[in-house]
C-alpha positions in Angstrom: -12.7 336.7 129.8 -13.8 336.2 126.1 -9.4 337.0 125.9 -8.9 334.5 128.3 -10.6 331.9 126.2 -9.4 333.2 122.6 -5.7 332.4 123.9 -7.0 329.2 125.6 -8.4 328.2 122.0 -5.3 329.4 120.0 -3.1 327.2 122.5 -4.3 323.9 122.2 -5.7 324.2 118.5 -3.7 321.9 116.7 -2.0 322.4 113.2 -2.8 321.8 109.9 0.2 320.3 109.7 0.1 316.5 111.4 3.0 315.4 113.0 1.4 313.0 115.4 -1.2 310.5 116.3 -5.1 310.8 117.7 -4.2 309.7 120.9 -1.4 312.2 121.6 -3.2 314.9 120.4 -5.6 314.5 123.0 -3.3 315.1 125.9 -1.9 318.4 124.4 -6.0 319.5 123.1 -9.3 318.4 124.8 -7.3 317.8 128.0 -5.4 321.1 128.3 -8.4 322.5 127.5 -10.5 321.2 129.8 -8.0 321.5 132.9 -7.5 325.3 131.7 -11.2 325.8 131.6 -11.6 324.3 135.0 -8.6 326.6 135.6 -10.9 330.1 134.5 -14.2 328.5 136.9 -12.1 327.9 139.9 -10.7 331.3 140.0 -13.8 333.3 139.0 -16.0 334.2 141.8 -18.5 335.3 139.6 -19.5 331.8 138.6 -19.2 329.8 141.6 -19.9 333.0 144.1 -17.6 333.5 147.2 -14.7 330.8 147.6 -15.8 330.8 151.4 -18.2 331.8 153.9 -17.6 331.5 157.6 -20.2 331.9 160.5 -19.4 334.5 163.1 -21.1 335.9 166.0 -18.9 338.6 167.8 -17.1 341.7 167.4 -14.8 340.4 164.2 -16.2 341.9 160.7 -17.0 338.7 158.4 -14.6 339.3 156.0 -12.1 338.9 158.6 -13.3 335.6 160.0 -13.5 334.3 155.8 -10.1 336.0 155.6 -8.5 333.2 158.2 -9.7 330.8 157.5 -9.1 330.5 153.3 -5.4 331.4 155.0 -5.4 328.9 157.2 -6.7 325.0 157.1 -10.4 324.2 158.3 -11.0 320.9 159.1 -13.6 318.0 160.1 -14.1 315.1 161.9 -14.8 311.6 159.4 -16.5 309.4 161.7 -19.3 312.3 161.6 -19.4 311.8 157.7 -20.7 308.9 158.7 -23.6 310.4 161.2 -27.0 310.8 160.0 -27.7 314.0 159.5 -30.2 316.3 161.6 -30.5 313.3 163.7 -26.3 313.2 165.2 -25.1 315.2 163.1 -25.8 319.0 161.4 -23.8 318.9 158.2 -21.5 315.8 157.1 -18.3 316.0 158.6 -19.5 318.3 161.7 -20.0 316.7 165.3 -18.9 318.3 168.9 -16.3 316.4 168.7 -12.9 318.3 170.0 -9.7 315.9 170.1 -7.5 317.2 167.3 -5.9 313.5 166.7 -9.3 313.3 165.5 -9.9 316.1 162.7 -8.6 315.8 159.2 -7.6 319.0 157.9 -8.4 320.5 154.7 -5.5 322.0 152.9 -5.7 321.4 149.4 -8.8 324.1 148.6 -6.0 327.4 148.4 -3.9 325.8 145.5 -6.6 323.6 143.6 -6.7 326.5 140.8 -2.2 326.3 141.0 -2.7 322.8 140.6 -5.0 322.3 137.9 -2.9 325.2 136.3 0.0 323.1 136.9 -2.1 319.8 135.3 -2.4 321.9 132.4 1.1 321.8 131.7 2.2 318.6 132.4 0.1 317.3 130.1 1.5 319.9 127.3 5.1 319.9 128.0 5.5 316.6 125.8 3.8 318.3 123.2 6.7 321.0 123.6 8.8 318.8 123.7 8.3 317.0 120.4 8.2 320.5 118.7 11.4 321.3 119.7 12.9 318.4 118.6 10.3 318.5 115.1 11.6 321.6 114.4 9.0 321.7 111.5 10.4 318.9 109.6 6.8 317.4 108.0 5.6 321.2 107.1 8.9 321.6 105.0 9.0 318.5 103.2 5.0 318.2 102.9 4.5 322.1 102.1 2.7 322.7 98.9 2.6 318.6 98.2 -1.1 319.2 99.9 -2.2 321.1 97.3 -2.7 318.7 93.9 -4.1 322.2 91.7 -0.8 323.7 92.0 0.4 324.5 87.9 1.6 321.2 86.8 5.7 322.3 86.7 5.5 323.4 90.2 3.9 320.3 91.3 6.7 317.7 89.8 9.3 320.7 90.7 8.6 319.7 94.5 7.4 315.6 93.4 10.9 314.8 92.1 12.5 317.3 95.3 10.8 314.9 98.0 10.8 312.1 96.5 14.9 312.6 95.8 15.5 313.6 99.7 13.5 310.1 100.9 15.6 308.9 99.0 18.9 310.1 100.0 17.9 309.8 103.3 16.9 306.6 103.2 17.5 304.9 106.8 17.9 308.0 108.7 15.2 308.6 110.3 15.1 305.8 113.4 16.2 309.3 115.7 13.4 310.9 114.4 10.8 308.5 115.6 12.2 307.8 118.2 11.9 311.4 119.8 8.4 310.9 119.1 7.7 307.9 120.8 9.6 309.0 123.7 7.3 312.0 123.6 4.0 309.2 123.7 5.4 307.3 126.2 6.1 310.6 128.5 2.8 311.8 127.9 1.4 307.8 129.0 3.8 308.5 132.3 2.1 312.4 132.8 -1.5 310.8 133.0 -0.3 307.5 135.1 1.5 309.3 137.3 -1.0 312.2 138.0 -3.5 309.6 139.8 -0.5 309.4 142.7 0.2 312.9 141.7 -3.2 313.5 143.1 -3.5 310.4 145.8 -0.4 313.1 147.5 -2.0 316.0 146.5 -6.0 314.8 147.6 -3.4 313.4 151.4 -4.3 310.1 150.0 -7.7 310.1 149.0 -8.1 310.4 144.7 -6.6 307.1 143.6 -10.0 305.9 144.3 -12.1 308.3 144.8 -14.0 307.3 141.3 -14.7 303.2 142.1 -15.6 304.7 145.7 -18.7 307.1 143.7 -19.4 304.8 141.5 -20.2 301.6 144.2 -21.8 304.5 146.7 -24.4 304.9 143.9 -25.0 301.8 143.3 -25.4 300.5 147.4 -28.5 300.5 149.0 -28.2 304.3 150.2 -31.9 305.4 149.5 -34.5 306.7 151.8 -38.5 305.4 152.0 -39.7 307.1 148.8 -36.6 305.7 146.8 -34.8 309.2 146.0 -31.7 310.1 147.2 -31.1 312.6 150.0 -29.4 315.6 150.2 -27.0 314.2 152.5 -26.3 310.1 152.7 -23.8 308.7 155.0 -20.8 308.1 153.5 -20.8 310.0 150.2 -17.5 309.8 149.1 -18.1 312.9 147.3 -19.0 314.9 150.4 -16.0 313.4 152.2 -12.8 314.5 150.1 -14.7 318.0 149.3 -16.8 318.5 152.3 -19.4 321.8 151.4 -19.0 322.5 155.6 -16.3 322.4 158.1 -15.0 324.0 160.8 -12.0 326.5 161.6 -10.9 327.4 165.2 -10.5 331.1 165.3 -8.7 332.6 168.3 -9.5 336.2 170.1 -8.1 338.6 172.8 -11.4 338.5 174.5 -12.7 341.3 177.2 -10.6 340.2 180.4 -7.3 339.9 177.6 -8.2 335.9 177.7 -7.9 333.9 175.0 -11.6 332.7 173.5 -11.7 329.7 170.7 -14.1 329.6 168.6 -15.5 327.0 166.8 -16.2 328.8 163.9 -18.6 326.7 161.0 -17.6 327.6 157.0 -19.7 327.1 154.2 -17.3 326.1 151.4 -19.4 327.3 148.6 -15.8 326.2 146.0 -16.2 321.9 146.8 -19.8 321.8 144.8 -17.4 322.5 142.0 -14.1 320.5 142.8 -15.8 317.5 143.2 -17.7 317.9 139.5 -14.1 318.7 138.3 -12.2 316.0 139.7 -14.9 313.0 139.5 -14.6 314.1 135.4 -10.6 314.2 135.6 -10.4 310.9 137.5 -13.2 309.2 134.9 -11.1 311.0 132.2 -7.4 310.6 133.0 -8.6 305.8 132.9 -9.5 306.3 129.8 -6.4 308.3 128.6 -4.4 305.6 130.5 -5.8 302.9 128.3 -6.1 305.1 125.4 -2.3 306.1 125.8 -1.2 302.8 126.5 -2.7 300.6 123.4 -1.2 303.7 121.1 2.1 302.9 124.1 1.6 298.9 122.4 1.0 299.1 118.9 4.3 301.4 118.7 5.8 298.6 120.0 4.2 296.0 117.5 4.8 298.1 114.9 8.8 298.6 115.6 9.7 294.5 115.7 6.4 293.8 113.3 6.7 294.9 109.6 3.6 292.7 108.9 2.0 295.1 110.6 3.2 297.9 109.5 1.7 297.2 106.3 -1.2 296.2 106.8 -1.0 299.8 109.2 -0.4 301.7 105.8 -3.2 299.4 103.8 -5.4 300.4 106.0 -4.8 304.1 106.2 -3.8 304.7 103.0 -5.8 302.5 100.2 -4.6 303.1 96.8 -1.5 302.4 97.5 0.3 299.2 95.8 1.2 296.4 98.7 4.3 295.5 96.1 5.3 299.1 96.8 4.9 299.4 100.4 6.9 295.8 100.5 9.6 297.2 99.6 9.9 300.2 101.3 9.0 298.3 104.4 11.6 295.5 103.5 14.0 297.6 102.2 13.5 300.5 105.2 14.0 300.7 109.4 11.0 301.8 111.1 12.1 305.2 110.9 11.8 305.5 107.4 8.0 304.1 108.4 7.4 306.4 110.3 8.0 309.5 108.0 6.3 307.3 105.3 3.1 307.5 107.4 3.8 311.6 108.4 3.8 312.2 105.1 0.9 310.9 104.4 -1.8 312.0 106.4 -0.3 315.7 105.2 -1.1 315.3 101.5 -3.4 314.0 98.5 -3.6 310.2 98.7 -3.0 309.6 95.0 0.1 311.6 94.9 1.4 309.8 98.0 0.9 307.0 96.2 2.6 308.4 93.5 5.6 309.0 95.9 5.7 306.0 97.3 5.6 304.5 94.2 8.4 306.1 92.9 10.8 305.4 95.6 9.9 302.1 95.8 11.4 301.9 91.6 15.1 303.8 92.9 15.7 301.8 95.5 15.2 298.7 94.0 14.4 297.2 90.3 12.9 294.1 91.9 9.9 293.6 93.0 9.7 289.6 93.4 9.7 290.8 97.9 8.6 288.0 100.3 
């Protein structure tokens, strides 16, 4: 277990060299880490117990029943979730209905751990793509510049090589920026698409899952003592992740006739699943909003030079405004993006000198509007 946790930590750790922004990092660090952690919890029986335990009185061993009902889908009766437990039904979603047309089969529980792992891959893919396209460009540009205690001659040489490179390649970084913002947009498509993807996985019951839970707990679903009961009618978490289901087990009887048995199964793993996907629903909502705001900001920066200037001023207070105006007026959005990333990876005093030097080399006229 410790080796697995260490592997996850190494996968989602943030590099010392910044090649992206905070919102994008949330996708491949926190979100991937959470999904892989949930994956480990769900797949480790010692943490959550046996995923399914079925009750059957007969000659068949419990292991056979448990394995059969795990492999084959169990089911519930949706209308039974709205009946009173202990009076009308023994458990939420369980009654004496025999009509298969009224059954709702629970098929997802066999695939939850695969789904969590696949989701982690989807969230990491934009980062992998950007890392492949970026090719350690930022690391090569800013190498050793974060250390202002370098010998003076070595620092001057590195300073000169960086400024010459930026001036010589000015207005040629649009493709670099476009690749990053494509990956950021791809991250937004992924997190927004998770709701449709999981809704398909849960047979159309995930998209409004969080809203239903909020409405349920805000409604007047209390008993006489003012406390919530263990099983309240219409609980959306139990409806999506039932804790007790039924399984039809058939076998030959003594007279060689087929015996049909309704088996009750306790779905212990659903106690974990309901909390995992409730958390993910709310987190995906928040992450979708953050990413949409980041994409909107990207578009604003592309069309508004003044916004680019304001952003650099807000991040790097030591920079001269007229130097920034020269860079933005004489450069493209890709140049701004590269400069912004460089500033986040080196000492701010040194960065201010780099910007000033580039501005002087690009033009000798500082009377810009």
